[in-house]
NUVEX-437052 format. One record per atom (N, C-alpha, C, CB): residue in one letter; atom name; x, y, z. Coordinates in steps of 0.001 Angstrom, whole numbers, plus 500000, padded with zeros to 6 digits. Atoms other than C-alpha are relative to their C-alpha. Glycine has a CB too. Layout:
# residues N
PT res atom      u      v      w
PT   A   CA      X      Y      Z
...
***
This chain:
# residues 142
PT res atom      u      v      w
PT   X    N 498905 500817 500485
PT   X   CA 630566 507713 877267
PT   X    C 501087 500902 499417
PT   X   CB 499502 498985 498946
PT   X    N 498860 499181 500394
PT   X   CA 634007 509190 876678
PT   X    C 500314 499862 498511
PT   X   CB 501220 499623 500824
PT   X    N 499642 499973 501418
PT   X   CA 635203 510151 873210
PT   X    C 501378 500644 499866
PT   X   CB 498929 500778 499153
PT   X    N 498672 499448 500276
PT   X   CA 638687 510888 871823
PT   X    C 499859 501134 498987
PT   X   CB 500975 498894 499469
PT   X    N 500249 498807 500809
PT   X   CA 638688 514424 870423
PT   X    C 501284 500758 499712
PT   X   CB 499007 500915 500698
PT   X    N 498861 499223 500471
PT   X   CA 641320 516277 868401
PT   X    C 499580 501446 499805
PT   X   CB 500564 499415 498687
PT   X    N 500246 498574 500193
PT   X   CA 641475 520074 868506
PT   X    C 501042 500534 499023
PT   X   CB 500050 500778 501362
PT   X    N 499112 499422 501002
PT   X   CA 642933 521712 865410
PT   X    C 499776 501507 500043
PT   X   CB 499729 499406 498552
PT   X    N 500169 498578 499696
PT   X   CA 643428 525312 866487
PT   X    C 501369 500601 500267
PT   X   CB 499049 500213 501222
PT   X    N 498687 499386 499798
PT   X   CA 646432 527638 866287
PT   X    C 499988 501123 501034
PT   X   CB 500515 500536 498692
PT   X    N 500074 499022 498913
PT   X   CA 645185 530125 868894
PT   X    C 500009 499210 501299
PT   X   CB 498711 500921 499886
PT   X    N 499793 500900 498875
PT   X   CA 646556 528407 871969
PT   X    C 499035 500242 501156
PT   X   CB 501403 500130 500489
PT   X    N 500929 499744 498896
PT   X   CA 644317 530137 874516
PT   X    C 498615 499444 499702
PT   X   CB 499908 501500 500281
PT   X    N 501288 500575 500419
PT   X   CA 641198 529144 872563
PT   X    C 500059 498479 500132
PT   X   CB 499653 500412 498530
PT   X    N 499848 501453 499973
PT   X   CA 642513 525582 872258
PT   X    C 500034 499464 501434
PT   X   CB 501273 499591 499257
PT   X    N 499898 500465 498611
PT   X   CA 643381 525251 875957
PT   X    C 498657 500108 500712
PT   X   CB 501063 500807 500761
PT   X    N 501326 499850 499382
PT   X   CA 639995 526591 877040
PT   X    C 499060 498880 499537
PT   X   CB 499393 501387 499652
PT   X    N 500845 501069 500538
PT   X   CA 638234 524094 874743
PT   X    C 500457 498648 500552
PT   X   CB 500042 499995 498446
PT   X    N 499474 501248 499457
PT   X   CA 640517 521281 875907
PT   X    C 499542 499802 501446
PT   X   CB 501538 499986 499920
PT   X    N 500460 500090 498606
PT   X   CA 639645 522054 879546
PT   X    C 498513 499649 500071
PT   X   CB 500262 501328 500737
PT   X    N 501422 500334 500053
PT   X   CA 635951 521943 878661
PT   X    C 499813 498514 499684
PT   X   CB 499276 500871 498946
PT   X    N 500099 501425 500353
PT   X   CA 636446 518520 877056
PT   X    C 500307 499114 501205
PT   X   CB 500961 499663 498842
PT   X    N 499695 500762 498782
PT   X   CA 638112 517217 880228
PT   X    C 498836 500071 500980
PT   X   CB 501289 500529 500666
PT   X    N 501132 499837 499095
PT   X   CA 635239 518651 882296
PT   X    C 498806 499146 499580
PT   X   CB 499592 501461 500063
PT   X    N 501105 500802 500528
PT   X   CA 632781 516801 880048
PT   X    C 500300 498499 500040
PT   X   CB 499689 500423 498572
PT   X    N 499631 501411 499896
PT   X   CA 634667 513527 880594
PT   X    C 500555 499401 498721
PT   X   CB 498822 499214 500422
PT   X    N 499432 500501 501251
PT   X   CA 636178 513267 877128
PT   X    C 501517 499995 500063
PT   X   CB 499524 500844 498812
PT   X    N 498552 500140 500043
PT   X   CA 639752 512502 876157
PT   X    C 500575 500791 498829
PT   X   CB 500397 498518 499894
PT   X    N 499335 499283 501080
PT   X   CA 641497 515222 874145
PT   X    C 501261 499230 499586
PT   X   CB 500354 501456 500435
PT   X    N 498812 500723 500465
PT   X   CA 644110 513498 871975
PT   X    C 501136 500952 499665
PT   X   CB 499661 499152 498780
PT   X    N 498964 499014 500239
PT   X   CA 645992 516727 871388
PT   X    C 499452 501257 499375
PT   X   CB 501069 499426 499128
PT   X    N 500279 498732 500666
PT   X   CA 646037 520251 870099
PT   X    C 500981 500099 498846
PT   X   CB 500124 501234 500986
PT   X    N 499159 499869 501192
PT   X   CA 647343 520682 866553
PT   X    C 499856 501421 499462
PT   X   CB 499611 498942 498906
PT   X    N 500023 498631 500520
PT   X   CA 648306 524126 865256
PT   X    C 500138 500040 498483
PT   X   CB 501109 500818 500635
PT   X    N 499866 500048 501455
PT   X   CA 648870 522950 861676
PT   X    C 499561 498627 499491
PT   X   CB 501464 500303 499569
PT   X    N 500519 501236 500596
PT   X   CA 647832 520218 859260
PT   X    C 500932 498811 500254
PT   X   CB 499797 500187 498494
PT   X    N 499064 501097 499757
PT   X   CA 651009 518144 859786
PT   X    C 499767 499383 501375
PT   X   CB 501451 500494 499880
PT   X    N 500260 500495 498644
PT   X   CA 650402 517881 863540
PT   X    C 498646 499291 500071
PT   X   CB 500045 501160 501015
PT   X    N 501341 500594 499974
PT   X   CA 646706 517142 862982
PT   X    C 500003 498611 499366
PT   X   CB 498997 500910 499271
PT   X    N 499959 501306 500672
PT   X   CA 647402 514313 860542
PT   X    C 500787 498983 500821
PT   X   CB 500622 500137 498599
PT   X    N 499229 500898 499145
PT   X   CA 649968 512854 862957
PT   X    C 499141 499453 501147
PT   X   CB 501230 500728 500562
PT   X    N 500879 500416 498902
PT   X   CA 647231 512654 865635
PT   X    C 498698 499354 499521
PT   X   CB 499674 501192 500867
PT   X    N 501286 500432 500556
PT   X   CA 644411 511574 863303
PT   X    C 499608 498583 500397
PT   X   CB 500041 500095 498505
PT   X    N 500347 501393 499705
PT   X   CA 644603 507850 864041
PT   X    C 499527 499799 501436
PT   X   CB 501189 499109 499734
PT   X    N 500431 500097 498606
PT   X   CA 643979 508531 867737
PT   X    C 498619 500608 500230
PT   X   CB 501009 500681 500899
PT   X    N 501221 499222 499809
PT   X   CA 640883 510694 867189
PT   X    C 498758 499321 499441
PT   X   CB 500156 501345 499364
PT   X    N 501309 500397 500500
PT   X   CA 637220 509849 866824
PT   X    C 499274 501210 499416
PT   X   CB 499161 499355 501123
PT   X    N 500634 498744 500390
PT   X   CA 636049 513471 866491
PT   X    C 501086 501069 499940
PT   X   CB 498854 500404 501001
PT   X    N 499067 498875 500078
PT   X   CA 637928 516611 865413
PT   X    C 499231 501298 499799
PT   X   CB 501018 499794 498854
PT   X    N 500489 498647 500212
PT   X   CA 637107 520298 865699
PT   X    C 501133 500732 499292
PT   X   CB 499578 500716 501366
PT   X    N 498949 499496 500889
PT   X   CA 639010 522043 862896
PT   X    C 499771 501461 499638
PT   X   CB 500069 499156 498728
PT   X    N 500003 498606 500436
PT   X   CA 639776 525727 862401
PT   X    C 500438 500031 498538
PT   X   CB 500940 500888 500898
PT   X    N 499647 499911 501421
PT   X   CA 640209 526885 858795
PT   X    C 501383 500571 499753
PT   X   CB 498993 500838 499281
PT   X    N 498726 499321 500222
PT   X   CA 643220 529175 859063
PT   X    C 500952 499643 501122
PT   X   CB 499812 501535 499909
PT   X    N 499066 500535 499020
PT   X   CA 646133 527517 860800
PT   X    C 501383 500610 499808
PT   X   CB 500072 498472 499896
PT   X    N 498631 499502 500101
PT   X   CA 649844 528181 861299
PT   X    C 500545 499821 498583
PT   X   CB 500904 499282 501011
PT   X    N 499504 500259 501361
PT   X   CA 650511 526656 857855
PT   X    C 499088 500571 498920
PT   X   CB 500160 498508 499784
PT   X    N 500839 499315 500982
PT   X   CA 647896 528849 856176
PT   X    C 498562 499515 500029
PT   X   CB 500568 499816 498616
PT   X    N 501420 500383 500068
PT   X   CA 644291 528279 855071
PT   X    C 499835 498530 499591
PT   X   CB 499250 500908 499005
PT   X    N 499965 501431 500321
PT   X   CA 644667 524485 855183
PT   X    C 498849 499208 500601
PT   X   CB 501291 499413 500468
PT   X    N 501040 500711 499271
PT   X   CA 641615 523631 857292
PT   X    C 498989 499260 499154
PT   X   CB 499291 500938 500843
PT   X    N 501005 500665 500849
PT   X   CA 639235 522787 854449
PT   X    C 500515 498634 499555
PT   X   CB 499654 500875 498759
PT   X    N 499427 501267 500468
PT   X   CA 641518 520132 852961
PT   X    C 500304 499060 501162
PT   X   CB 501275 500258 499195
PT   X    N 499711 500818 498830
PT   X   CA 642551 518936 856407
PT   X    C 498733 499314 500501
PT   X   CB 500620 500853 501114
PT   X    N 501265 500594 499581
PT   X   CA 638923 518393 857418
PT   X    C 499569 498872 499080
PT   X   CB 498921 501056 500053
PT   X    N 500330 501033 500985
PT   X   CA 638326 516454 854220
PT   X    C 500880 498758 500206
PT   X   CB 500173 500549 498559
PT   X    N 499066 501120 499789
PT   X   CA 641439 514309 854881
PT   X    C 499673 499243 501287
PT   X   CB 501454 500512 500049
PT   X    N 500358 500665 498744
PT   X   CA 640446 513617 858481
PT   X    C 498725 499185 499841
PT   X   CB 499827 501030 501124
PT   X    N 501251 500732 500235
PT   X   CA 636918 512633 857427
PT   X    C 500272 498739 499176
PT   X   CB 498964 500904 499277
PT   X    N 499635 501155 500813
PT   X   CA 638454 510328 854826
PT   X    C 500664 498888 500803
PT   X   CB 500915 500430 498893
PT   X    N 499370 500981 499092
PT   X   CA 640316 508591 857662
PT   X    C 499012 499492 501056
PT   X   CB 501227 500627 500696
PT   X    N 501017 500485 499074
PT   X   CA 637053 508016 859542
PT   X    C 499769 500870 501220
PT   X   CB 500363 498656 500448
PT   X    N 500200 499082 498878
PT   X   CA 637212 511005 861906
PT   X    C 498752 500837 499721
PT   X   CB 501258 500917 500217
PT   X    N 501173 499147 500115
PT   X   CA 633952 512883 862513
PT   X    C 500468 501443 500185
PT   X   CB 498892 499610 501054
PT   X    N 499431 498650 500031
PT   X   CA 634733 516537 861669
PT   X    C 498926 501077 500103
PT   X   CB 500804 500200 498725
PT   X    N 500767 498768 499903
PT   X   CA 633166 519809 862767
PT   X    C 500996 501141 499827
PT   X   CB 499214 500105 501373
PT   X    N 499165 498812 500142
PT   X   CA 634696 523048 861544
PT   X    C 499594 501014 501044
PT   X   CB 499887 500600 498580
PT   X    N 500243 498949 499034
PT   X   CA 635035 525864 864036
PT   X    C 500877 501177 499589
PT   X   CB 500303 499526 501474
PT   X    N 499236 498902 500578
PT   X   CA 636040 529211 862559
PT   X    C 499278 501331 500149
PT   X   CB 500280 499729 498537
PT   X    N 500583 498660 500005
PT   X   CA 635507 532944 862663
PT   X    C 499530 500377 498598
PT   X   CB 501015 501033 500516
PT   X    N 500333 499727 501405
PT   X   CA 635007 532749 858879
PT   X    C 499194 498862 499375
PT   X   CB 501278 500231 499192
PT   X    N 500762 501138 500525
PT   X   CA 632251 530159 858258
PT   X    C 499596 500148 498539
PT   X   CB 498771 499800 500826
PT   X    N 500377 499786 501399
PT   X   CA 631375 531752 854909
PT   X    C 501031 499421 499036
PT   X   CB 499820 501487 499727
PT   X    N 498959 500581 500848
PT   X   CA 634681 530367 853557
PT   X    C 499678 498557 499596
PT   X   CB 501341 500047 500720
PT   X    N 500364 501384 500299
PT   X   CA 633075 526910 853562
PT   X    C 498851 499881 499002
PT   X   CB 499630 499289 501271
PT   X    N 501095 500040 500969
PT   X   CA 630246 527868 851196
PT   X    C 498899 499068 500451
PT   X   CB 500510 499571 498637
PT   X    N 501067 500951 499682
PT   X   CA 627722 525033 851102
PT   X    C 500491 498786 500781
PT   X   CB 499337 499540 498732
PT   X    N 499490 501078 499161
PT   X   CA 630027 522691 852998
PT   X    C 501077 499175 499349
PT   X   CB 498895 499113 500397
PT   X    N 498934 500899 500423
PT   X   CA 632649 520004 852685
PT   X    C 499490 498573 500172
PT   X   CB 501323 500243 500820
PT   X    N 500477 501382 499955
PT   X   CA 631670 516445 851831
PT   X    C 500728 499219 501083
PT   X   CB 500189 499318 498636
PT   X    N 499429 500845 498973
PT   X   CA 632220 514028 854685
PT   X    C 500076 500637 501372
PT   X   CB 501341 499587 499593
PT   X    N 499928 499311 498719
PT   X   CA 632033 516647 857440
PT   X    C 498598 500396 500460
PT   X   CB 500910 501242 499901
PT   X    N 501322 499709 499434
PT   X   CA 629161 517591 859770
PT   X    C 499522 501403 499677
PT   X   CB 500025 499812 501496
PT   X    N 500421 498619 500164
PT   X   CA 629108 521363 859596
PT   X    C 501022 500951 500581
PT   X   CB 498651 500225 500649
PT   X    N 499099 498962 499499
PT   X   CA 630595 524586 860916
PT   X    C 499303 500822 501079
PT   X   CB 500475 500915 498848
PT   X    N 500485 499112 498956
PT   X   CA 630163 526603 864083
PT   X    C 500906 501228 500007
PT   X   CB 499979 499287 501405
PT   X    N 499255 498746 500041
PT   X   CA 631176 530251 864140
PT   X    C 500647 500280 501353
PT   X   CB 499079 501164 499596
PT   X    N 499304 499525 498804
PT   X   CA 633763 531497 866618
PT   X    C 499762 501498 500112
PT   X   CB 501537 499672 499946
PT   X    N 499876 500726 498736
PT   X   CA 633594 532800 869172
PT   X    C 498712 499251 500344
PT   X   CB 500360 500967 501132
PT   X    N 501130 500806 499527
PT   X   CA 631366 530116 870642
PT   X    C 500131 499874 501513
PT   X   CB 499963 498578 499306
PT   X    N 499927 500123 498548
PT   X   CA 630464 529973 874306
PT   X    C 500003 498526 500407
PT   X   CB 498821 500742 500667
PT   X    N 499891 501377 499523
PT   X   CA 630808 526875 876479
PT   X    C 498730 499187 499782
PT   X   CB 500347 499997 501460
PT   X    N 501253 500719 500240
PT   X   CA 627127 525977 876104
PT   X    C 499940 499518 498554
PT   X   CB 498784 500900 500319
PT   X    N 499999 500390 501415
PT   X   CA 627407 525983 872302
PT   X    C 501038 498911 499729
PT   X   CB 500276 501224 499107
PT   X    N 498950 501007 500205
PT   X   CA 630676 524035 872418
PT   X    C 499571 498652 500560
PT   X   CB 501317 500447 500657
PT   X    N 500482 501247 499392
PT   X   CA 629162 521448 874763
PT   X    C 498966 499337 499086
PT   X   CB 499386 500273 501405
PT   X    N 501011 500548 500905
PT   X   CA 626170 521043 872436
PT   X    C 500628 499486 498708
PT   X   CB 498946 501059 499682
PT   X    N 499324 500430 501230
PT   X   CA 628465 520809 869390
PT   X    C 500736 498684 500217
PT   X   CB 500983 501082 499517
PT   X    N 499311 501252 499675
PT   X   CA 630544 518102 871075
PT   X    C 498991 498866 500111
PT   X   CB 500803 500139 501317
PT   X    N 501030 501034 499845
PT   X   CA 627422 516157 872087
PT   X    C 499424 499594 498651
PT   X   CB 498877 500494 500920
PT   X    N 500590 500294 501304
PT   X   CA 626007 516442 868585
PT   X    C 500984 499226 499121
PT   X   CB 499570 501300 499300
PT   X    N 499000 500700 500815
PT   X   CA 629258 515382 866867
PT   X    C 500144 498545 500438
PT   X   CB 501359 500713 500089
PT   X    N 499896 501373 499495
PT   X   CA 629496 512328 869116
PT   X    C 498748 499206 499626
PT   X   CB 500203 499996 501537
PT   X    N 501240 500678 500383
PT   X   CA 625847 511478 868452
PT   X    C 500029 499622 498517
PT   X   CB 498779 500897 500300
PT   X    N 499891 500308 501433
PT   X   CA 626459 511695 864681
PT   X    C 500961 498837 499800
PT   X   CB 500477 501243 499196
PT   X    N 499006 501073 500123
PT   X   CA 629541 509502 865035
PT   X    C 499391 498648 500377
PT   X   CB 501227 500296 500891
PT   X    N 500582 501254 499494
PT   X   CA 627505 506913 866912
PT   X    C 498655 499693 499354
PT   X   CB 499835 500069 501515
PT   X    N 501261 500183 500728
PT   X   CA 624607 507125 864427
PT   X    C 498781 500190 500892
PT   X   CB 499957 498620 499373
PT   X    N 501092 499731 499074
PT   X   CA 622390 508537 867169
PT   X    C 499655 501481 499999
PT   X   CB 500365 499538 501416
PT   X    N 500209 498551 500019
PT   X   CA 622003 512127 866004
PT   X    C 498561 500403 500290
PT   X   CB 500410 500553 498669
PT   X    N 501392 499676 499691
PT   X   CA 618229 511946 866448
PT   X    C 499822 500270 501493
PT   X   CB 499072 498859 499553
PT   X    N 500097 499816 498558
PT   X   CA 618911 511944 870199
PT   X    C 500674 501284 500481
PT   X   CB 500607 498815 500705
PT   X    N 499289 498774 499608
PT   X   CA 620932 515193 870171
PT   X    C 499589 501152 499098
PT   X   CB 501533 499794 499941
PT   X    N 500311 498800 500787
PT   X   CA 620189 518725 869069
PT   X    C 501280 500767 499742
PT   X   CB 498961 500900 500727
PT   X    N 498818 499172 500263
PT   X   CA 622859 520729 867309
PT   X    C 499795 501389 500589
PT   X   CB 500284 500093 498477
PT   X    N 500157 498623 499548
PT   X   CA 623566 524166 868706
PT   X    C 499388 500842 498885
PT   X   CB 501356 500590 500446
PT   X    N 500708 499153 500968
PT   X   CA 621549 526888 867003
PT   X    C 500931 500541 498925
PT   X   CB 499320 501159 500715
PT   X    N 499077 499401 500970
PT   X   CA 624634 528379 865324
PT   X    C 500869 498992 499259
PT   X   CB 500882 500978 500696
PT   X    N 499272 501010 500774
PT   X   CA 625967 525075 863965
PT   X    C 499302 499844 498657
PT   X   CB 500072 498627 500764
PT   X    N 500549 500162 501352
PT   X   CA 625389 525220 860211
PT   X    C 500337 498589 499544
PT   X   CB 500574 501081 498995
PT   X    N 499806 501396 500401
PT   X   CA 624883 521605 859143
PT   X    C 500176 499890 498496
PT   X   CB 498818 499138 500455
PT   X    N 499837 500328 501406
PT   X   CA 626111 520280 855838
PT   X    C 499062 498828 499689
PT   X   CB 501499 499649 499659
PT   X    N 500973 501035 500366
PT   X   CA 624052 517710 853919
PT   X    C 500365 498645 500595
PT   X   CB 499898 499884 498481
PT   X    N 499816 501267 499306
PT   X   CA 623603 514428 855772
PT   X    C 500602 498881 499151
PT   X   CB 498700 499550 500529
PT   X    N 499458 501126 500750
PT   X   CA 624319 511959 852916
PT   X    C 501513 500040 499809
PT   X   CB 499347 499939 498671
PT   X    N 498578 499883 500213
PT   X   CA 627864 513290 852573
PT   X    C 500825 499873 501274
PT   X   CB 500291 501294 499353
PT   X    N 499275 500034 498739
PT   X   CA 628757 512985 856231
PT   X    C 500704 498676 500198
PT   X   CB 499063 500264 501153
PT   X    N 499157 501116 499604
PT   X   CA 631566 510630 857129
PT   X    C 499696 498681 499287
PT   X   CB 499874 499799 501457
PT   X    N 500285 501223 500737
PT   X   CA 631161 508048 854362
PT   X    C 500848 498822 500457
PT   X   CB 500212 500231 498535
PT   X    N 499149 501085 499529
PT   X   CA 634006 506051 855930
PT   X    C 499322 499196 501107
PT   X   CB 501329 500553 500495
PT   X    N 500687 500693 498913
PT   X   CA 631643 505151 858775
PT   X    C 498699 499356 499574
PT   X   CB 499733 500950 501115
PT   X    N 501296 500513 500458
PT   X   CA 628623 504259 856669
PT   X    C 500041 498505 499758
PT   X   CB 499568 500710 498730
***
């Protein structure tokens, strides 16, 4: 089943490669946002978002992920600096370290969609996806 996915990434080649993977998987990318303003403008169209931490407008990803989750979007962080998230961000699923290969990205997408649909028991997260605590995930959907 198709899902609407927002990519928040300022490295355009990384974003385009991920977007192409989403199309190949049958999902609907709602856009690529290089900063928090663009991401928030697309938030109402998204069901799931993959969010980098350091964007064109600076290290805004943590707060952006929190804001997107507050709007009911299922959020996975994707960054080369996962340690910046410490023990996690309430309302979000977790973080996957970049670079991630297509197999890991596919598994992360499947897992995020399963969490969104309250069916995470049917999907396995990729090995390198550090999960945050379950009770804090996407309270807007509970």
